[in-house]
N, C-alpha and C positions, 0 to 999 in steps of 0.2 A: 504494500500500500504506500502511496505517496512517493513512488519511484521516480517521478518526473521532477522532483525538487533538485535544483542544481547542486553538484558536488562542491567541495572546497575549491575556491578559486573561480567558480563559474561566474559569479556576479561581478568580480573585478574584470574579467575578460570581456563580458558583454555590456557592461553598464558604465564603467569608469569614464569613458570618453563621451558620454551623453550628458545632457542637462534637461531640465524640464521643458525647454524650448522644443525638444525633439517631439513632444507630445501635443503640440499646438493644434494639430489636425483633429485629434480626438476631442480636445477641449472645445474647438470650434463646433464640432458636431453636437456636443452636449449643450452649448449655448444656443445654437441655431434651432434646436428642438425645444427650447424653453425649459430645459431640465435644471437650470440654475435656480429655479424657484423652490426646489426641494433638495434633500441630501442625496449625494452620489455615493455609491458603494463600489469600490475597486477591488475585485477579487483576483488574487494572485498579483498583488501590487508591485512585486519586485522590491526595488530600493525606493519606491515611492515617488517617482518623477511625476506621474499623472496626479497623484494626491497633492503634491507640491504645486503643480500648475493650477489646479482648481483652487487651492487655498490662496495662492497669490492673486487670483482673479475674484476672490470673495465668494467662491462657491463652496459650500460645506461639503466635505468629502472625507470618507473613512476608507482606509486601505487595510486589507487582510492579506498576509503573506506567510507561507509555510516555512520559509527559511529564516532561521534566527540570524544568520550572517547578513542577509539582505536587509532585514529590519534594523539591525545595528548600524549598517552603513547608511541607511536612509535617515535615521534619527540623528546620527552624527552630522550629516550634511545639512538637514533642515529640521531642527527640533520642534518647530511650531506646528507640524502636521500630525494628524492622527493616523499612525501606522502601527499595526499590531501583528504579532505572530499568531497564526491560527492555521490549523490544518483543514483544508477544504473537504476532507473526507468526513468531517463532523458537520452536524447541523449548525447553520448560521446562528450566532448568539444575538438575534434580533427578533422583535415582535413582527407579526404579520403587517404588511402594508407600511413599512417603515421608510422606504426609499423611493425617490422619484426616478432614479436611474441606476442600473447595475452595469458595470463594465467588466468584461473578461477579455483583456487585450493580450493576445499571444499566451493563452493559458490552457485552453481545453486540450491542446496537443501534448501538454505535460501531465495530463491526468489519465489514470486508468479509466476505461469506458464506464464502469459503474460509478466512479467518482464524478466524472464529467456529467453523467445523467443526473446524479444527486445534486450537483451544483446548479444545474439548470432548473431543476424542480424547486430547489431552495430559493433561487433568484426570483422565480415566479411568486413564491410565498411572501417574500419580504417586499415585493414591489407594490406600490400604490396603484389603484386603478388608473389606467392610461399611462402607466409607467413603461419604461423601455429597458430592454436588455440589449447591449451592444457587444457583439463578439467579433474579434479579429483573430484569424487563425490560418495557417497554411492549409492548403487542400491536400488530400491523400494522393492526388495526381502530381503534386510537387515533390517528386522523389528526392531531389537534391536536399530538401529540408531534413530528411532522415539521415543523410550522410553528413550534413554540416553540424547537426546537433543531436547527439545520442539521447538527450532528454526528451526529444519529440517522440513519444511512445504511442501516440493515439491521434492519427490524422483522419479527418472526415472528408467526404465529398460534400459539396454545397447542399445536395439533396438530402444526404444523411443527416446533416446538422439541422436542416429545416424540419425534418421529420421528428427529431428529438424535441425541437421547440414546440411544434404543433401538439405533440403528445403530452407536453408539460402544461398545455393550456394557452400558449401564446397565440396571438392572431396577427394579421397584417404584417407578415414577415417580409422584409425588404432586403434583397441581396445587393451587395456592392463589391463584387469580385473583380479581380484583375487577371489578365491572361498570363500564361507561361511565356517564357522567352524562347519560343520555338524557332524563331528566325534570327537568333543571335541577340545578345544583350547590347544593342546599340540603338541610336536614335531612330533610324528608319525601320529597323526590324521591330522595335517596340511599338512604333507608331502604326505600322501595318497590322501587327497582331491585335492592337486595340481596336482597329477598324473591323477586322475579321470577327473578333470576339463580340463586338457590339451588334454586328449583323447576324452572327450565328453564335449565340451564347451557350455553346456546348460545354457541359461541365467538365468533360475530359481535358479541355484546354485551360481550365481554371487553375491559377497558381494559389488561389486563396479560397477560404470558406468564411467570408465576412458577411455579416448581416445585422440588421436591427429588427428586433421583435417586440411587439407591444402587448401589454395586458389590457384586456377590454375594460370599459368603464364599469 
């Protein structure tokens, strides 16, 4: 259980060169959907960059992270944020309908399938009516992700992830996937793949399993 938590040195390798600015895109998504009106819950928060970004923008945000090392690094960097160590295999320590938005950014691929399902169900429970769950994750068709990071133990296809969300009770699920670099990782190759993927959104070409799911009113 919890095998996807990064080993010693993982968080220095992947996060030391970043800052909260790296997460402005997710922050913009939270703000654009009006979720700043309520509290945001960041599951698998890592060293807390998104929690820091929200806090700096005046958005109340709580982060839960399984790695004690990551939590220690985050608190040392930005003591004013609420970042707690917590294993996502447990039930979330919050009442029903406590949050306006839940974020799982690059998290589900680190969780065993039963834990990922549990987290999605728990996210639904703690979300307020009309609240949203935002998920960013590599697609199972993005094979390079398995090679680049051995902690990626559970990759979904976009359709598989959507089915998990529907089964948990979510509705109005919106995908926001990007294509694989099948034509080379360069400007023209990427541009052409984006056009092809927009015209033919075949999930086998998807590099990601990203989506936003809403809880009904």
